[in-house]
N, C-alpha and C positions, 0 to 999 in steps of 0.2 A: 594963473589962468591956464586951462587946458588948451593945448594946441591941436591935439588929436583927441577926439572923443569917440569911444566905441560904445554904442547904446543898444543894449538888449540883443546882441548879435547871436544869431542861430543859423547853423548850417548842418544839414543832413545829407549823407550820401547813401541812398537806398534806405536800409534799415539801421544804419549806423549814425548816431549823433556825433558829429565831429566837434561842434562848438555849441555849447548849451546855454543860450541866453546870458552871455557875459557882458559886463560893463567895465570899461577901463578908461582911464585918462592918462595922457602923456603931456607933461608940461613943456613949455617952450625951452628948447635947448637941452632937454633931458634925454638920457639914454635909458630906455626901459627894455629889460630883457624878459622874453617869454621863455620860461624854463620848464622842462618836463620830459618824460620818457616818450619814446616813439608812440604815435597814435593818441597823444593827449590833446591835440587840437591846436598847437602853437603855430605850425606852418600854415594851416588853413586860415587861422586868424590873420597872419601876416599877408597871405594872398588876398584876403578880403579887403584889407587896407589898401593894397596895391591895385585892386580892381581886377585881378586875375581870376578870382572866384566871386560869384554872386551869391550872397547869403540868402537864406529863405526868409529871414525876418531880421529887423533891427536896422540901424543906420550907423554910418561912419561920418564924422564931421572933422574936416581938416581946415584949420585956420578960419573957423567960423562958417565954412561952406559944406552943406550936406552932400555926400557922395551918392546917396541912394533915394532918399525920400522925395527929392524934388527932380527926380530923373537920374538915371545911371550916368555917372561921369566916367568917361573912358580913362584907362590907365595913363595915357599920354597927356591927359589934361589935369592930372592930379598933383603935378609938381613933386613927383617922387623919383628918387634914384634908388635902384635896387641892386644888391650884390647877391648872387646865387652861390649855392654850395659847390657846384661843378665849374665855377669860373665863367663859363659861357662866353669865352673869347673866340673870335673867328680865327681859325688856324691859317687861313690864306691871306690875312691882313697883318701888316706890321703893327707894332705897338701904337704908333701915332694914329694910324688909320682906325684902329679898334677904338681908341679913346674918342675921336672926333666924329664917329659915324652918326650918332644921334644929332649932333649939331648941323652936320651936312644936310640931313633930312629936313631939318627945320629951316634950311636956306639962310643961315646966319652968315654975315659977311666974313670973308677969309681972314682978314686981319683980326677980327674979334675971336674967331676960332683959334688962330695961332696963339693969341694972348692967353685965352682960357686954358688951352692945352699945356702951355708952358707953366702956368701957375699950378695945375694939378700934378704935372710931372714932378715938379719940385716938392709939392706937398707929400706925395707918396714915395719919393725917393727913386724915381725912374729916369732921372736926367742922364742922357747919354745912351739910353736904350731904345730910342724912338724908332730906329731902323731895323730892330730885330723882330723876327717872327716868334709867335708863342712857343714853338717847339725849341727855340734857342734860349728859352727862359726857364728858371727854376719854378717850382710850384708856388713859392712865396712871391716871386716876381709876377707870375701870371695872376695871382690874386690881387696884387697891387694894380695891375692893368684894369681888372674888373672894378676895383674900387675907384680908380681915376675916371673910368667911363661913367660910373654912377654920379660922381661929383662934378663933372665938367659942365653940366647944365645948370649949376647952382640950384639944386632942388630945395624945396621947403622941407622935405622929409627924406631921411635915409632909411631904408629897410635892408637888413642883413639876415639872410637865411642860412644859418650854420656855415658861415663863410670860411671857417678855419678847419673844418672837420677832415679835409683831405690832406692836411699838412702833418709833418712829423711833430712830435711832442715839443721839441726845443723851439722849432720855428713858430709853432702855435703860441707858445708862451711869449715869444718876442713880439709877434704881430698883434696879440690882444692889447698890449700896452700901447703900441703905435696907433691902433684904431681908436682907442680911448682918447689919447692925446690929440689926434687929428679932429675927432668929433668935437671935443671941447674947444679947440682953437677956432673952429668954424662956427661954433654955437648952433649946430644943426640938430633939430629934433630927430631922434633915432629910435627905431624899434629893432631889437636884436633877438634872433631865435637860436637856442642851443639846447642840447641835452646834457652839456658838460657843466656841472655845478661849480667847478673851480673857475672856469671861464666866465660864467655869469657873475660870480662874486667879485672878480677882478674888474670887469669892464662896466658894470651897471651902476647907475645912480639909484635905481630901484629894480626889484625883481618881482615878476608875477609868476608864481608857481602854478602850473596847470596839471590837471589829472582828469582824464575821461571827459574832456570838453568843458570842464569847470575851472574857474580860477579859485584856488583853495587858499591862497595867501598872497598878499602884496606888501612889500616893505623893502627896507635896505638889506644888504647882505647881512649886516650884523643883527638886525631884528629878526630875520628869518632863521639865522643860525642859532641865535641864543634863546629865541622864544617861538619855536615852531608851533603852528596852529594845530597840527594833529600828527599822528604817527607817520602818515605818508610823507609829509614835509620833512620831519625829522630824520627819516630813513633815507630820503633822496638827497638832502643837503648834509654832507659830511658823514660821519660814523656815529652811531648811537647804540648804546646798550638798552635793550627793552626787557623788562622783567614783568611777566604777567602777574597781576595781583588783584586784590579786592580792598576797597576802601573800608577801614574799620573805625575811623574816627576823623571828624572834620573840625578844625579849629578856625571858626569863621572870622574871629578878630585878627588873626595873623596871616590868613591865607595858607596855612599849613595843613597837611593831611597825613595821617598814618595809614600805611598800606600793608596788608599781609601778603607776603610772597612765599615761594617755596623754601626759602632759606631764612626768613625772618618773620616773626609774628607782628612786629611794628616797625616798619621803615618809615622815617620822616621825610616828606617831600613837600615841594611847593605846587600850588595849583593857580593857574592864571584864569580859571573859569569856575569860580566857587559855586555858581548856580547849577552847573552840570555835575558837580562833584558831591555825591551823596553817599552815605554809609551803605554798604552792600553792593556798590557799583563796581563792575569789572573795569579795570584800567591797566595801563602800563606805567610802571615806575621806570623812568628813563634818565640816563646820564651819559655824557660824552666820555670817551676814554681818557681824554686829557684832564678831566675833572675828578678822576679817581686817584686818591693818594695811596701810596704803598708804604708799609712799615714792616721791618723785620720783627720788632717787638711791639705789643699792643700799647698805644698811648692811653693815658687815663682820661676819663671824663668826656668821652665822645660818643654821640649817637651814630648809628649807621656804620659801626665798625664790625667787620666780619672776617673770620679766619677761612682761608681757602688754600687750594693746592695749585701750584703752577703747572699747567698742562703743556704750554708752549712758551718759549722765550726766544725772541729774535732781536738781534742787535742791528739797528737801522742808522747808525752814525750819530745823529744828534739826539736820539732817544732810544729807549727799549720798548718793544711791543710785546705785551704779555697776554696770554689767555689763562685766566684764573678760574678754577672750578669751585663754585660755592654750592656745595650740596646738590650737584646736578645742574646748576645754572652757570653757563659760561660767561664770564665778564671780560671784556677787552680793556686793557689798560695801556696808556701811553706814559711811561715813566721817564723822567728827565735826568735821572742819575743812575749810576751803576748799582746793581744789586748782587750780593754774593750768593743769594739763593738760586738754585738751578731747577730744571724741570723735575717735578715730582716732590719738591720740598714745599713746606707750608709757609704762608705769608699772610699779612693782615691788610685788608682793604678798607679805606675810609671813603664811603660814598657821601660826599659833602651834602648835607640836607639843603643848603642854599642853592646847589647846582642840580639836585635831583628833582625832576619835574614830573607831573602827571600828564599823560597823553591818552587820548581816546582812539 
């Protein structure tokens, strides 16, 4: 059952549609990530859930209670904890005072405040730092203060707006696992906003990919990576080779399609939408770099085998990264083993038909 329901949400800023009649559900205890580029509507959606923005249309239901249709529910009454991108900790207050500020406003008894504060300090790893000012903390520690302040009130919902974007890469990687573990231990329903696809794939139970105010695909990280809904999703999540082409033959029984490209009269691909795949239609034959196999000599009996020239070759430790020119089309390849061929030499690429997909 959905704990948060976003129903036909629409928000416009002057002539710009920020959120375009979207519907989303977040299950109890789930971490749903809104993923997309700047301006796609993810932060506006999050702020509408929090009550910091009023949508023009639609409703938001949290734990069965409408936030809009039966009268606007103020942010402080929604049972929400929020972590912002810029930490938003008060520089003149020590760690302990920052964390308990909201509880003091609610006039909760001192003993209860102390107990809750101690619990969250342990949860986020800030024990012993209660008497420090934010300026005496690292960026990661300041973000932990912001997280502790959001959790100390035992919120029904945790909202996180790009909380790791101001941290260095190593610390970001460390904290994303900590946040994931913490949210799961607390069994708290969470909505996370980011433009970082690796972060979204690590931290999420499900991902909602947004583009220009629309939700274009929802699914697990594996579903979105392996079966992207369209070119935008495939290009935004990971790396993809796109080869412009035209459908020349559709095999309805098998879900396979032959596509004419600049370097091949008949490339065999898979289609997940056979109704939209018709002969003569312009499409993209697409394959991930790690799904392209490399051969020094051509193996026998394989479709989608092409001879090309290595344009660039880079050693990246655990794999080789190649740019291979196939008659003017540049194909990126992630090879897992050493190749004697160097830049300018010929090589054979096998574009696995089971991994090669049609996108629109």
